[in-house]
ZAMARGU-4260 file (C-alpha; in steps of 0.2 Angstrom, whole numbers, plus 5000, padded with zeros to 4 digits):
<rodrens>
0) 5585/4763/4445 | 5587/4779/4435 | 5589/4789/4450 | 5603/4776/4457 | 5612/4776/4440
5) 5613/4795/4440 | 5620/4795/4458 | 5632/4781/4452 | 5637/4790/4438 | 5642/4806/4446
10) 5649/4796/4461 | 5662/4788/4448 | 5665/4805/4438 | 5668/4814/4456 | 5681/4800/4461
15) 5690/4803/4445 | 5691/4823/4448 | 5697/4820/4466 | 5681/4830/4472 | 5673/4815/4484
20) 5690/4812/4494 | 5682/4821/4508 | 5671/4819/4523 | 5652/4814/4519 | 5642/4829/4517
25) 5630/4830/4532 | 5616/4834/4519 | 5615/4817/4512 | 5607/4810/4526 | 5591/4821/4526
30) 5589/4817/4508 | 5589/4798/4513 | 5576/4801/4527 | 5565/4811/4516 | 5565/4799/4501
35) 5563/4785/4512 | 5546/4794/4520 | 5540/4798/4503 | 5543/4781/4497 | 5533/4773/4511
40) 5519/4784/4510 | 5517/4781/4491 | 5517/4762/4494 | 5505/4764/4508 | 5493/4775/4498
45) 5494/4761/4483 | 5488/4747/4495 | 5473/4757/4500 | 5469/4761/4481 | 5471/4743/4477
50) 5459/4737/4491 | 5447/4751/4486 | 5446/4744/4467 | 5445/4726/4471 | 5427/4724/4467
55) 5430/4734/4451 | 5444/4724/4447 | 5432/4708/4448 | 5419/4714/4437 | 5432/4720/4425
60) 5439/4702/4423 | 5420/4696/4420 | 5416/4709/4407 | 5434/4712/4401 | 5427/4730/4397
65) 5442/4742/4390 | 5439/4761/4391 | 5454/4772/4386 | 5448/4789/4391 | 5452/4803/4376
70) 5462/4817/4383 | 5461/4834/4374 | 5476/4845/4371 | 5468/4857/4382 | 5469/4844/4396
75) 5487/4843/4394 | 5488/4862/4400 | 5478/4857/4414 | 5492/4845/4419 | 5481/4830/4417
80) 5490/4813/4415 | 5490/4805/4396 | 5497/4788/4394 | 5510/4787/4383 | 5509/4767/4382
85) 5499/4759/4368 | 5482/4753/4372 | 5482/4737/4382 | 5476/4720/4374 | 5468/4706/4382
90) 5468/4686/4377 | 5451/4680/4370 | 5449/4670/4387 | 5451/4671/4404 | 5455/4659/4417
95) 5445/4660/4433 | 5443/4647/4447 | 5450/4633/4436 | 5440/4636/4420 | 5439/4647/4405
100) 5426/4659/4400 | 5425/4668/4383 | 5429/4686/4384 | 5414/4698/4379 | 5417/4715/4369
105) 5406/4727/4376 | 5402/4744/4373 | 5408/4759/4385 | 5392/4759/4393 | 5391/4741/4397
110) 5399/4743/4413 | 5401/4760/4423 | 5416/4749/4433 | 5427/4749/4418 | 5431/4766/4417
115) 5432/4768/4436 | 5444/4754/4436 | 5457/4760/4423 | 5458/4777/4433 | 5461/4769/4449
120) 5474/4757/4439 | 5482/4771/4433 | 5484/4780/4449 | 5491/4765/4457 | 5504/4765/4443
125) 5509/4782/4446 | 5509/4779/4465 | 5521/4764/4463 | 5533/4773/4450 | 5534/4787/4462
130) 5536/4775/4477 | 5550/4764/4469 | 5558/4781/4462 | 5558/4788/4479 | 5566/4773/4487
135) 5578/4771/4474 | 5583/4790/4476 | 5585/4786/4495 | 5595/4770/4494 | 5605/4776/4480
140) 5610/4793/4491 | 5613/4782/4505 | 5626/4772/4494 | 5633/4787/4488 | 5636/4795/4505
145) 5643/4777/4512 | 5654/4777/4496 | 5660/4795/4499 | 5666/4791/4516 | 5674/4775/4510
150) 5681/4782/4493 | 5698/4786/4499 | 5701/4769/4505 | 5692/4760/4491 | 5699/4768/4475
155) 5716/4759/4471 | 5730/4773/4474 | 5738/4768/4457 | 5721/4772/4448 | 5721/4789/4457
160) 5737/4794/4452 | 5733/4789/4434 | 5718/4799/4434 | 5724/4814/4444 | 5742/4817/4439
165) 5748/4815/4454 | 5765/4806/4455 | 5768/4805/4474 | 5753/4809/4485 | 5736/4805/4481
170) 5728/4813/4497 | 5718/4829/4493 | 5725/4842/4504 | 5710/4851/4512 | 5718/4867/4509
175) 5720/4866/4490 | 5713/4880/4480 | 5695/4875/4477 | 5689/4883/4459 | 5670/4881/4463
180) 5672/4889/4479 | 5681/4905/4472 | 5667/4906/4459 | 5653/4905/4472 | 5661/4917/4485
185) 5666/4934/4479 | 5668/4952/4487 | 5650/4956/4481 | 5642/4938/4487 | 5631/4937/4501
190) 5635/4918/4504 | 5639/4917/4522 | 5656/4912/4527 | 5657/4894/4536 | 5664/4895/4555
195) 5681/4893/4558 | 5675/4881/4572 | 5668/4870/4559 | 5679/4869/4545 | 5695/4878/4546
200) 5702/4876/4531 | 5686/4880/4521 | 5684/4895/4532 | 5701/4900/4526 | 5698/4900/4508
205) 5681/4908/4508 | 5689/4923/4518 | 5702/4926/4504 | 5688/4924/4492 | 5676/4935/4500
210) 5691/4948/4501 | 5695/4947/4484 | 5713/4943/4487 | 5717/4930/4475 | 5709/4922/4459
215) 5713/4903/4453 | 5726/4902/4439 | 5726/4890/4425 | 5743/4884/4431 | 5741/4871/4443
220) 5748/4877/4460 | 5749/4895/4455 | 5738/4908/4460 | 5734/4926/4453 | 5738/4940/4466
225) 5722/4951/4464 | 5725/4970/4468 | 5720/4969/4485 | 5730/4954/4488 | 5745/4963/4481
230) 5742/4979/4489 | 5746/4969/4506 | 5762/4963/4500 | 5766/4981/4494 | 5764/4987/4511
235) 5775/4974/4519 | 5788/4976/4506 | 5789/4994/4509 | 5791/4993/4526 | 5804/4978/4525
240) 5813/4988/4513 | 5816/5003/4524 | 5822/4992/4538 | 5834/4983/4526 | 5842/4998/4519
245) 5843/5006/4537 | 5854/4991/4542 | 5866/4994/4526 | 5858/4982/4514 | 5856/4987/4495
250) 5845/4980/4483 | 5851/4969/4467 | 5842/4957/4454 | 5850/4941/4448 | 5844/4930/4433
255) 5828/4918/4436 | 5838/4905/4427 | 5851/4894/4436 | 5863/4883/4427 | 5860/4864/4432
260) 5878/4862/4436 | 5877/4875/4449 | 5866/4866/4459 | 5877/4850/4458 | 5891/4860/4468
265) 5884/4860/4485 | 5877/4842/4488 | 5866/4845/4503 | 5859/4861/4495 | 5855/4850/4479
270) 5846/4836/4488 | 5835/4848/4498 | 5828/4855/4483 | 5829/4842/4469 | 5812/4837/4470
275) 5805/4854/4468 | 5815/4861/4453 | 5806/4865/4436 | 5819/4863/4422 | 5819/4871/4405
280) 5828/4861/4392 | 5824/4870/4375 | 5824/4889/4371 | 5812/4888/4355 | 5795/4881/4350
285) 5790/4874/4333 | 5773/4873/4325 | 5766/4855/4321 | 5750/4850/4314 | 5742/4832/4320
290) 5734/4820/4310 | 5718/4828/4312 | 5723/4844/4305 | 5724/4854/4322 | 5738/4865/4323
295) 5749/4867/4339 | 5766/4869/4346 | 5781/4857/4353 | 5799/4859/4358 | 5809/4861/4343
300) 5822/4846/4345 | 5835/4857/4335 | 5834/4870/4350 | 5837/4858/4364 | 5849/4868/4377
305) 5868/4862/4380 | 5865/4863/4398 | 5847/4863/4406 | 5842/4879/4417 | 5833/4878/4433
310) 5820/4889/4437 | 5823/4899/4452 | 5820/4889/4468 | 5832/4899/4478 | 5847/4910/4473
315) 5861/4904/4483 | 5870/4895/4469 | 5869/4910/4456 | 5873/4923/4469 | 5889/4914/4476
320) 5896/4911/4458 | 5894/4931/4457 | 5901/4934/4473 | 5917/4925/4468 | 5919/4939/4455
325) 5916/4953/4466 | 5926/4947/4483 | 5944/4948/4482 | 5950/4956/4498 | 5945/4959/4515
330) 5941/4977/4508 | 5927/4971/4499 | 5918/4964/4514 | 5905/4964/4520 | 5894/4962/4505
335) 5876/4966/4510 | 5862/4963/4496 | 5844/4959/4496 | 5834/4954/4481 | 5816/4955/4478
340) 5810/4941/4466 | 5798/4927/4463 | 5803/4909/4465 | 5797/4892/4459 | 5796/4876/4469
345) 5785/4863/4461 | 5774/4858/4476 | 5762/4844/4473 | 5750/4850/4486 | 5747/4869/4487
350) 5738/4880/4499 | 5734/4898/4496 | 5747/4909/4501 | 5756/4896/4512 | 5763/4885/4499
355) 5762/4888/4480 | 5771/4883/4466 | 5776/4901/4462 | 5777/4914/4476 | 5785/4931/4479
360) 5797/4935/4493 | 5814/4943/4496 | 5830/4935/4500 | 5845/4942/4508 | 5863/4937/4505
365) 5878/4942/4514 | 5897/4939/4515 | 5907/4942/4530 | 5926/4940/4534 | 5923/4931/4550
370) 5909/4917/4557 | 5905/4929/4572 | 5900/4943/4560 | 5890/4931/4551 | 5881/4924/4566
375) 5877/4941/4571 | 5870/4945/4554 | 5859/4932/4555 | 5852/4936/4572 | 5851/4953/4568
380) 5839/4950/4553 | 5829/4938/4563 | 5826/4952/4574 | 5821/4964/4560 | 5808/4950/4555
385) 5801/4950/4575 | 5801/4969/4574 | 5790/4969/4556 | 5778/4956/4562 | 5774/4965/4579
390) 5775/4983/4573 | 5767/4981/4557 | 5756/4964/4556 | 5752/4964/4574 | 5758/4945/4575
395) 5768/4939/4590 | 5781/4926/4585 | 5793/4915/4595 | 5812/4915/4591 | 5821/4900/4590
400) 5834/4888/4581 | 5828/4874/4570 | 5834/4857/4574 | 5845/4848/4562 | 5830/4838/4553
405) 5821/4854/4550 | 5837/4864/4544 | 5838/4874/4529 | 5847/4862/4516 | 5867/4868/4515
410) 5865/4879/4531 | 5875/4876/4547 | 5862/4885/4558 | 5843/4890/4554 | 5835/4903/4565
415) 5817/4905/4563 | 5801/4915/4569 | 5786/4904/4572 | 5767/4911/4575 | 5753/4902/4581
420) 5736/4902/4570 | 5719/4902/4578 | 5718/4884/4576 | 5734/4881/4587 | 5743/4876/4571
425) 5761/4883/4569 | 5766/4893/4554 | 5784/4897/4551 | 5785/4915/4546 | 5803/4919/4541
430) 5820/4911/4543 | 5838/4917/4545 | 5852/4905/4540 | 5869/4905/4544 | 5877/4896/4529
435) 5895/4894/4536 | 5908/4892/4523 | 5898/4877/4513 | 5894/4890/4498 | 5912/4899/4499
440) 5920/4882/4496 | 5908/4876/4483 | 5910/4891/4472 | 5929/4895/4479 | 5925/4912/4485
445) 5940/4919/4495 | 5947/4934/4500 | 5964/4941/4506 | 5965/4945/4524 | 5975/4960/4531
450) 5990/4949/4533 | 5989/4943/4515 | 5982/4925/4519 | 5969/4918/4508 | 5951/4915/4518
455) 5935/4907/4513 | 5921/4921/4517 | 5906/4916/4529 | 5889/4916/4523 | 5871/4920/4527
460) 5854/4921/4519 | 5837/4925/4526 | 5820/4929/4518 | 5801/4930/4520 | 5788/4928/4507
465) 5769/4931/4502 | 5766/4917/4516 | 5766/4930/4529 | 5748/4936/4521 | 5742/4918/4525
470) 5749/4922/4543 | 5738/4938/4543 | 5722/4930/4538 | 5724/4916/4551 | 5730/4926/4566
475) 5717/4941/4565 | 5701/4937/4554 | 5685/4931/4559 | 5669/4922/4554 | 5663/4938/4546
480) 5679/4939/4535 | 5695/4946/4533 | 5703/4957/4547 | 5719/4967/4544 | 5730/4978/4553
485) 5727/4995/4548 | 5746/4998/4542 | 5743/4984/4528 | 5726/4986/4524 | 5723/4990/4506
490) 5710/5001/4510 | 5712/5009/4528 | 5695/5019/4528 | 5679/5017/4518 | 5667/5031/4518
495) 5650/5029/4515 | 5637/5043/4511 | 5620/5040/4516 | 5609/5048/4503 | 5591/5051/4505
500) 5578/5053/4491 | 5573/5070/4496 | 5586/5074/4506 | 5602/5085/4502 | 5610/5073/4492
505) 5624/5084/4483 | 5628/5093/4499 | 5631/5077/4507 | 5642/5071/4493 | 5652/5088/4494
510) 5655/5086/4511 | 5660/5067/4510 | 5673/5072/4497 | 5680/5086/4508 | 5681/5073/4521
515) 5691/5061/4508 | 5703/5075/4503 | 5708/5079/4521 | 5711/5059/4525 | 5719/5054/4508
520) 5735/5065/4511 | 5739/5052/4526 | 5728/5036/4522 | 5722/5025/4509 | 5703/5031/4507
525) 5688/5024/4497 | 5671/5033/4495 | 5657/5020/4493 | 5643/5031/4484 | 5636/5017/4474
530) 5616/5021/4473 | 5612/5002/4467 | 5617/4995/4484 | 5609/4998/4501 | 5620/5004/4516
535) 5618/4988/4525 | 5626/4977/4511 | 5640/4991/4509 | 5644/4988/4527 | 5644/4970/4525
540) 5654/4970/4509 | 5666/4982/4517 | 5669/4970/4533 | 5674/4956/4524 | 5686/4964/4514
545) 5694/4969/4532 | 5693/4989/4530 | 5699/4994/4549 | 5688/5009/4549 | 5671/5013/4541
550) 5664/5030/4542 | 5645/5034/4538 | 5640/5052/4533 | 5622/5057/4532 | 5612/5074/4533
555) 5612/5075/4552 | 5632/5070/4553 | 5634/5084/4540 | 5625/5096/4550 | 5635/5092/4565
560) 5651/5092/4556 | 5655/5074/4561 | 5657/5056/4555 | 5648/5041/4562 | 5661/5027/4565
565) 5664/5009/4566 | 5680/4998/4570 | 5682/4982/4560 | 5687/4973/4576 | 5671/4978/4585
570) 5667/4989/4600 | 5653/5003/4601 | 5651/5015/4587 | 5657/5032/4589 | 5658/5050/4581
575) 5673/5059/4575 | 5672/5077/4573 | 5678/5084/4555 | 5689/5097/4561 | 5709/5100/4562
580) 5711/5086/4574 | 5703/5073/4562 | 5719/5065/4556 | 5727/5064/4573 | 5710/5056/4580
585) 5710/5042/4566 | 5728/5039/4570 | 5724/5036/4588 | 5709/5024/4583 | 5723/5015/4573
590) 5735/5014/4585 | 5723/5008/4598 | 5716/4994/4585 | 5734/4988/4582 | 5739/4985/4600
595) 5721/4976/4604 | 5724/4965/4589 | 5742/4961/4594 | 5737/4959/4613 | 5723/4947/4607
600) 5736/4936/4597 | 5748/4936/4611 | 5735/4931/4624 | 5731/4917/4613 | 5750/4913/4610
605) 5752/4911/4630 | 5736/4902/4633 | 5739/4889/4621 | 5757/4886/4624 | 5758/4870/4636
610) 5772/4863/4647 | 5771/4844/4646 | 5783/4832/4653 | 5777/4816/4644 | 5775/4811/4627
615) 5757/4803/4631 | 5752/4821/4640 | 5756/4829/4622 | 5746/4817/4612 | 5731/4819/4624
620) 5730/4837/4620 | 5737/4839/4603 | 5720/4836/4593 | 5715/4854/4601 | 5730/4862/4594
625) 5744/4873/4603 | 5762/4874/4606 | 5769/4861/4617 | 5786/4868/4626 | 5796/4851/4632
630) 5813/4845/4637 | 5820/4836/4623 | 5836/4826/4619 | 5842/4830/4600 | 5839/4813/4591
635) 5835/4814/4572 | 5826/4796/4574 | 5815/4799/4587 | 5810/4816/4579 | 5805/4807/4563
640) 5795/4794/4574 | 5785/4806/4582 | 5782/4816/4565 | 5776/4799/4558 | 5766/4795/4574
645) 5756/4811/4577 | 5761/4824/4563 | 5768/4836/4576 | 5786/4842/4572 | 5798/4852/4581
650) 5795/4870/4578 | 5810/4877/4586 | 5821/4876/4600 | 5815/4894/4608 | 5828/4905/4613
655) 5822/4911/4630 | 5819/4894/4637 | 5834/4886/4633 | 5843/4888/4650 | 5827/4877/4657
660) 5833/4862/4649 | 5848/4858/4662 | 5844/4844/4673 | 5829/4839/4664 | 5825/4822/4655
665) 5818/4821/4638 | 5800/4820/4638 | 5800/4805/4624 | 5815/4796/4628 | 5818/4798/4647
670) 5837/4803/4643 | 5845/4818/4648 | 5837/4833/4640 | 5849/4843/4627 | 5836/4857/4623
675) 5820/4864/4626 | 5808/4861/4611 | 5791/4868/4605 | 5782/4854/4596 | 5766/4857/4585
680) 5756/4853/4570 | 5761/4865/4556 | 5757/4872/4539
</rodrens>
């Protein structure tokens, strides 16, 4: 009963905390089996003891001898059982065979079976307690396991919303940040990462935790980018910034807060973001004291804003308000501006890097005199993203146009790059939008053309975010941990001196420092000379952090003037000479690694992109992931039906395959196809 109550109590608590809304842990069933075996064994033992004590029991009834052994304090330390219950009492008569016989009080010596029977009775009691406890634990474990698997359907949704604070979605996202996991797994932890084949979502979070990329924030849905994670973003940002400036763009910065009325000016735009907006209503707090004397703060009613402010979900509205001031003539065009910023979109279900309430990104906003210029700009910037993904991140992507359902709110056309993760799911990795004249008309942004006529300008916007870090992790990493292309690795080379107790310690350290100084001019280098950590543990830690190249330098290596090296992506170990060609040789290693990583990802994309002609054919393969290239007749209603039926969405109309649609019939409706589309499940 005690074990059962504990299990039920924990089960109820976990249900309130949304911890048990996952599949039944396999470890519960061995507990059931072990408990059942222990319980059965204890009960069988009790039966044998009962049989062996039967004659003694008969004598006891006849003599009513009670003997309570006295146990000394020293016996307690020897582990002997001491009864905590009061001495048993018996009636003055015993009924036996229909008659009554007076009970006889005797001395301890009256019957040797009296003490023996008490000892056996006590043993039977202990065995029964252990037996029932084990059976109770087994049953409660079984019930709890069954409860876990049924919890999602048995807990009333309204109760879950009330206890968790979720307003419109009670399903626990398997990718949501797990606080306990991040505490358990760390860069110095020896915990083994779960296989991606066994649990892809858990694998993803454990890789992030072991690489020390982020930490859990006290603000739900937000993450703390730790130095390792932020360093990856810095490398991406540096490369993209060079590419933007090479195409004539300049950086600027616009306010974080946007007047609420601005979002109302573009109806389609506001509809797309209304449910994700965080709103500021007051500009000041005031101190308060509750009825218990506890001090706190609350919004000051006297400080309510005349107009509420929206925390930036994207910047089109405020930027186009400013463009209305800056653009007067065709001579002011084009305007090519990029902004590096953070944005807030109040997501109810968050995933590290992939979807969070606040994230970092860049957003480009351009204004043009003609639609052709604007469309060319949106295509040009999409190609910039393709080149960045290939040349820096080693990620192959598919370029295409979004369907009307998937189009950016307020855009006439959305172009996208889609990447395939190792589980076959898609990740939208960057977008470029042709906005037409929608925002120009909403904010009355006109220019005078060379003939003196007033014309509305044409617009684009385009962006990528820290979501690309999630793409990196899921494209390249393995069951050991993080794998990063050399160009964005926070630490590109780690040098580990092998120090012997009786060896030339100082000489090895001096040689190691010389190597570090040579390489540090060109690469990000760390030396791990910790003496309280064994070399094998260091190798394991740096592998999990995704460092591309490890160099080991011991006394023999120093004598040879070389370093013993290992690549993070595998292959045999090799030696690099510490000479004038060292930097060039390391660069060759890095270039080869990048090419191999890109080739592996490209092969995966090609192998798992399937051409299917019927909807059923896609359904049969969809569970294993992959991209499905199909002939498709554009139909928003049918697109929604497919999404509701199997969670697959149109990722894009791939540019390179559109000519194939001619003469084909839609794989879903059977009508003449208008596009070739890629369907997939996506993050």
